[in-house]
C-alpha positions as CSV (number, residue, x, y, z in Angstrom):
1,V,0.0,0.0,0.0
2,R,1.4,3.3,-1.0
3,R,0.6,6.5,0.9
4,T,2.0,9.7,-0.7
5,V,2.1,12.6,1.9
6,A,3.5,15.1,-0.7
7,A,3.9,14.7,-4.4
8,G,7.4,16.4,-4.3
9,P,9.3,17.3,-7.5
10,R,8.4,15.4,-10.6
11,R,10.7,12.5,-11.1
12,V,12.5,12.5,-14.4
13,G,14.9,9.7,-15.6
14,R,14.9,7.6,-12.5
15,R,18.3,5.9,-12.2
16,D,17.6,2.6,-10.5
17,L,20.6,0.3,-10.4
18,L,19.2,-2.6,-12.2
19,G,22.2,-4.8,-11.7
20,A,25.2,-5.5,-13.9
21,S,23.5,-4.6,-17.2
22,A,22.9,-1.0,-16.0
23,L,26.5,-0.4,-15.8
24,G,27.5,-2.3,-18.9
25,I,29.5,-4.9,-16.8
26,T,28.9,-8.5,-15.7
27,S,29.0,-10.0,-12.3
28,S,31.8,-12.3,-13.4
29,L,34.2,-9.3,-13.5
30,L,36.5,-9.0,-10.6
31,P,35.6,-6.2,-8.0
32,S,38.4,-3.9,-9.4
33,A,36.7,-3.8,-12.7
34,A,33.3,-3.2,-11.2
35,A,34.6,-0.3,-9.3
36,A,36.4,1.2,-12.3
37,A,33.1,1.3,-14.1
38,S,31.7,3.4,-11.3
39,N,34.7,5.5,-10.6
40,G,35.3,3.9,-7.2
41,D,38.2,5.3,-5.3
42,L,39.7,4.6,-1.9
43,A,39.1,7.5,0.5
44,G,41.5,7.9,3.4
45,A,44.6,6.2,1.9
46,G,45.2,9.1,-0.5
47,A,45.2,12.9,-0.1
48,A,41.5,13.1,0.5
49,D,39.4,11.5,3.2
50,E,35.8,11.1,2.1
51,L,34.5,10.5,5.5
52,D,36.3,13.6,7.1
53,P,33.3,15.5,8.7
54,D,34.9,18.7,7.9
55,T,34.5,18.2,4.2
56,V,31.1,16.4,3.9
57,T,27.8,18.0,2.9
58,V,25.1,17.7,5.7
59,V,21.6,17.4,4.1
60,S,18.4,18.0,6.2
61,V,15.0,17.1,4.8
62,T,13.0,19.9,3.7
63,G,9.4,20.1,2.4
64,D,6.0,18.8,3.6
65,A,7.3,16.0,5.6
66,A,5.6,14.6,8.6
67,S,7.6,15.4,11.7
68,P,9.3,14.1,13.7
69,T,11.1,11.3,12.0
70,E,13.2,10.5,15.1
71,G,16.3,10.2,13.0
72,V,17.2,7.8,10.2
73,R,16.8,4.1,10.6
74,G,18.6,2.2,7.8
75,I,19.8,3.9,4.7
76,A,20.0,3.2,0.9
77,T,20.2,5.1,-2.3
78,D,19.8,4.6,-6.1
79,G,21.7,7.8,-6.9
80,D,18.4,9.6,-7.4
81,R,16.7,9.2,-4.1
82,V,17.7,8.4,-0.5
83,Y,15.5,5.9,1.5
84,W,15.2,4.9,5.1
85,R,12.7,3.4,7.4
86,R,10.9,5.7,9.9
87,N,11.3,4.8,13.5
88,L,8.9,2.2,15.0
89,S,6.9,1.9,11.8
90,S,6.5,0.2,8.5
91,T,6.9,3.5,6.6
92,I,9.8,4.1,4.2
93,R,10.7,7.7,3.6
94,E,11.9,8.8,0.2
95,V,13.8,12.1,-0.3
96,G,15.9,13.7,-3.0
97,M,19.7,13.7,-2.9
98,D,19.2,17.4,-1.8
99,G,16.9,16.4,1.0
100,T,13.7,17.5,-0.7
101,F,10.8,15.4,0.8
102,V,9.2,13.1,-1.8
103,A,6.9,10.7,0.0
104,D,6.3,8.4,2.9
105,H,5.3,5.0,1.7
106,D,3.3,2.7,4.2
107,V,4.4,-0.8,3.2
108,T,2.4,-3.8,4.0
109,G,4.4,-7.0,4.8
110,L,7.6,-5.5,6.1
111,P,9.3,-7.4,8.9
112,D,8.8,-6.2,12.4
113,F,10.7,-3.0,13.0
114,Y,14.2,-3.5,14.3
115,E,16.5,-0.4,14.4
116,G,19.6,-2.5,14.1
117,N,18.8,-3.3,10.4
118,D,20.1,-1.6,7.4
119,L,18.8,-1.2,3.9
120,A,20.4,-2.0,0.5
121,M,19.3,-1.3,-3.0
122,S,19.4,-3.7,-6.0
123,G,17.4,-4.2,-9.1
124,G,14.9,-1.5,-8.1
125,H,14.2,-3.0,-4.7
126,L,15.1,-2.2,-1.1
127,F,16.4,-5.2,0.9
128,T,16.2,-5.6,4.6
129,R,16.8,-8.4,7.1
130,G,14.1,-9.7,9.5
131,A,13.7,-8.6,13.1
132,S,16.3,-9.7,15.7
133,T,14.2,-12.5,17.2
134,G,13.5,-16.1,16.0
135,D,14.5,-16.7,12.4
136,G,14.4,-13.0,11.5
137,P,18.2,-12.4,11.1
138,S,18.4,-15.2,8.6
139,T,15.7,-13.9,6.3
140,L,15.5,-11.2,3.7
141,T,12.6,-9.2,2.4
142,A,12.5,-7.0,-0.7
143,V,10.3,-3.9,-1.4
144,S,9.8,-2.5,-4.8
145,S,10.7,1.2,-5.0
146,T,8.1,1.7,-7.7
147,T,5.1,-0.3,-6.5
148,W,6.0,-0.4,-2.9
149,T,4.8,-4.0,-2.6
150,V,6.8,-6.7,-0.7
151,R,8.5,-9.7,-2.4
152,A,9.9,-12.7,-0.7
153,V,13.6,-13.5,-1.2
154,T,15.2,-16.9,-1.7
155,L,18.7,-17.5,-0.4
156,P,20.9,-20.4,-1.4
157,A,20.9,-23.0,1.3
158,A,24.6,-23.5,1.2
159,H,25.2,-19.7,1.5
160,P,22.8,-18.1,3.8
161,L,23.1,-14.8,5.4
162,P,26.1,-14.8,7.7
163,A,25.6,-14.6,11.4
164,P,24.6,-11.0,12.5
165,T,27.4,-8.6,13.6
166,R,27.7,-7.8,17.3
167,G,26.7,-4.5,18.8
168,F,24.1,-2.1,17.3
169,M,24.1,-2.9,13.6
170,Q,23.3,-6.6,13.5
171,G,21.6,-6.3,10.2
172,N,24.2,-4.9,8.0
173,L,23.7,-4.9,4.3
174,A,25.4,-3.3,1.3
175,D,25.0,-3.1,-2.4
176,L,27.8,-3.2,-4.9
177,P,28.2,-1.2,-8.2
178,D,27.6,-4.3,-10.2
179,G,24.2,-5.0,-8.6
180,R,25.3,-7.6,-6.0
181,L,24.0,-7.7,-2.5
182,A,26.3,-8.1,0.5
183,A,26.1,-8.8,4.2
184,V,28.9,-9.0,6.7
185,S,29.4,-11.2,9.8
186,A,31.0,-10.5,13.1
187,P,34.7,-11.0,13.4
188,G,35.9,-14.4,14.5
189,L,39.1,-15.4,16.2
190,Q,41.5,-17.5,14.0
191,D,44.2,-20.0,14.9
192,D,46.8,-17.4,14.1
193,G,45.4,-14.9,16.5
194,S,43.8,-12.6,13.9
195,Y,40.2,-11.8,13.5
196,V,38.3,-12.4,10.3
197,S,34.8,-11.3,9.2
198,T,33.0,-12.7,6.2
199,L,31.5,-10.4,3.6
200,R,29.2,-12.6,1.6
201,T,27.8,-11.5,-1.8
202,W,25.1,-12.7,-4.0
203,T,23.8,-11.8,-7.5
204,V,20.2,-10.7,-7.6
205,D,17.6,-12.0,-10.0
206,T,14.4,-9.8,-9.8
207,T,12.6,-11.4,-12.8
208,G,9.2,-12.8,-12.3
209,G,6.0,-11.4,-11.0
210,T,5.3,-9.7,-7.7
211,S,4.1,-13.0,-6.2
212,D,7.5,-14.8,-7.2
213,P,10.4,-14.6,-4.9
214,I,13.6,-12.7,-5.8
215,V,16.4,-15.3,-6.2
216,L,19.8,-14.7,-4.8
217,T,22.8,-16.7,-6.1
218,H,26.0,-16.9,-4.2
219,S,28.8,-14.9,-5.9
220,R,31.8,-14.8,-3.5
221,D,32.9,-14.6,0.1
222,Y,35.5,-12.0,1.0
223,L,37.5,-12.5,4.3
224,L,38.2,-9.3,6.1
225,E,41.2,-9.7,8.3
226,D,42.0,-7.6,11.3
227,S,44.5,-7.7,14.2
228,E,41.7,-7.2,16.8
229,D,38.1,-7.9,17.5
230,W,36.8,-4.9,15.7
231,P,34.2,-3.4,15.7
232,N,32.5,-4.0,19.1
233,D,29.7,-1.6,18.0
234,C,29.2,-1.7,14.2
235,H,27.3,1.3,12.8
236,G,27.3,0.5,9.1
237,I,29.0,-0.8,6.0
238,A,29.3,0.3,2.2
239,S,31.3,-0.7,-0.7
240,D,32.5,0.7,-4.1
241,G,33.2,-2.8,-5.2
242,V,36.9,-2.7,-4.5
243,H,36.8,-1.5,-0.9
244,L,34.7,-2.2,2.2
245,Y,34.0,0.7,4.6
246,R,32.9,-0.2,8.1
247,L,31.9,2.4,10.8
248,R,32.1,2.1,14.6
249,Y,30.1,4.1,17.1
250,L,31.9,7.3,17.9
251,G,35.0,5.5,16.8
252,G,36.0,6.3,13.3
253,Y,36.1,3.6,10.6
254,R,38.2,1.1,8.8
255,V,38.6,0.2,5.1
256,W,39.6,-3.1,3.6
257,T,40.7,-3.8,0.0
258,L,38.6,-6.7,-1.2
259,A,40.7,-9.7,-2.4
260,A,39.2,-12.4,-4.6
261,T,41.3,-15.1,-3.0
262,G,42.8,-15.3,0.4
263,R,42.2,-12.6,3.1
264,S,41.4,-9.0,2.4
265,G,43.8,-6.8,4.4
266,L,43.2,-3.3,5.9
267,A,43.8,-0.5,3.4
268,F,43.1,2.3,5.9
269,D,42.7,2.5,9.7
270,A,40.7,5.5,10.8
271,D,40.1,4.1,14.2
272,C,43.5,3.7,15.8
273,T,42.2,4.6,19.3
274,S,44.7,2.3,20.9
275,G,47.7,4.2,19.5
276,C,48.3,5.5,16.0
277,T,51.3,4.0,14.2
278,G,52.4,4.1,10.6
279,T,49.8,5.6,8.4
280,A,46.9,5.1,10.8
281,T,45.1,8.1,12.0
282,F,41.8,8.7,13.8
283,R,38.8,10.1,12.0
284,D,35.7,11.1,13.8
285,I,32.6,10.0,11.8
286,D,30.3,12.8,13.1
287,P,30.4,16.2,11.4
288,A,32.0,18.9,13.6
289,G,29.6,21.2,15.3
290,G,26.6,19.0,14.8
291,S,24.4,16.9,17.1
292,W,25.2,13.6,15.4
293,N,25.2,9.9,15.8
294,A,26.5,8.6,12.4
295,T,24.7,5.4,11.7
296,Y,23.8,3.4,8.7
297,M,25.9,3.8,5.5
298,A,25.3,3.5,1.7
299,R,27.0,4.3,-1.5
300,D,25.7,6.4,-4.4
301,H,27.2,4.4,-7.2
302,V,26.1,7.0,-9.8
303,A,28.0,9.9,-8.3
304,G,30.7,7.8,-6.5
305,R,30.1,9.1,-3.0
306,Y,29.0,7.7,0.3
307,V,25.8,8.5,2.3
308,V,25.8,8.4,6.1
309,G,22.6,8.7,8.2
310,N,22.1,10.6,11.4
311,Y,20.5,8.4,13.9
312,S,19.8,11.2,16.3
313,G,19.2,14.4,14.3
314,G,17.1,16.4,12.1
315,A,13.4,17.1,12.7
316,N,12.6,15.3,9.5
317,G,15.7,13.3,9.0
318,Q,19.3,14.1,8.1
319,F,22.3,12.6,6.3
320,Y,25.6,13.5,4.9
321,L,27.2,13.1,1.5
322,T,30.8,12.7,0.9
323,G,32.7,14.7,-1.8
């Protein structure tokens, strides 16, 4: 069921990421090729730090939006619109990249609200995990961003959703430039004393009618290596297809370079709270001078930038965009 609170600006040339064909690439390409197709670059390791709160653009929702929204809960974008779930509801808010309110969509059939869940965008659908109880964390639900109807999602039995992360963001999801969907696990202690998280990816087949399930096919697992059990309070992930960004509550972030084989090593440590050595340096993820709790993260694959939600702020919702 769709309820439009305000018509908002007329939508022209909507740029849903319909998967690999939308970018002229195939899911069989290595991540480096996928990122090259979307101008994906690593922030932090070079001269510019995309998540530096002194350089981001803070966007507050404007227009005829119902207030308050109690902050952002989950976030995703197709490069044309930004979406999140309103607090304690089955309503998905849709706004322009400039914060202009478009509509609130009341969706029938969404899983019970759980604020530790993220959203991800693929094939014109918003994906979310189930609630934190029972079988919820092992399930996915998809919502069409045009009809606002729910479709079931079929996961391969041999490659289900990885165990939820620890801390706040237990339902982390991400979308990649080639249309793949991804979910990350908590880090696990290895025999060599390191910690490894699994970033599992699937290709997404949205063909079929609204009553047919969306079918996910396992693509690849990436093993994210770290020297410590990090993060203890995850606040979101996003990827340009070459790198995986991961936020920690009030604690900066880290970036891994995704390796097709073996372990994926840290490319940039922006959370060296236990002592900065080498090229590591601390980066606050909250914009300076703002009342922020940076939570939930997505990537705009069209413009090649990251979107981070504010859990706490903005009467009608607030997020920031990297350069």
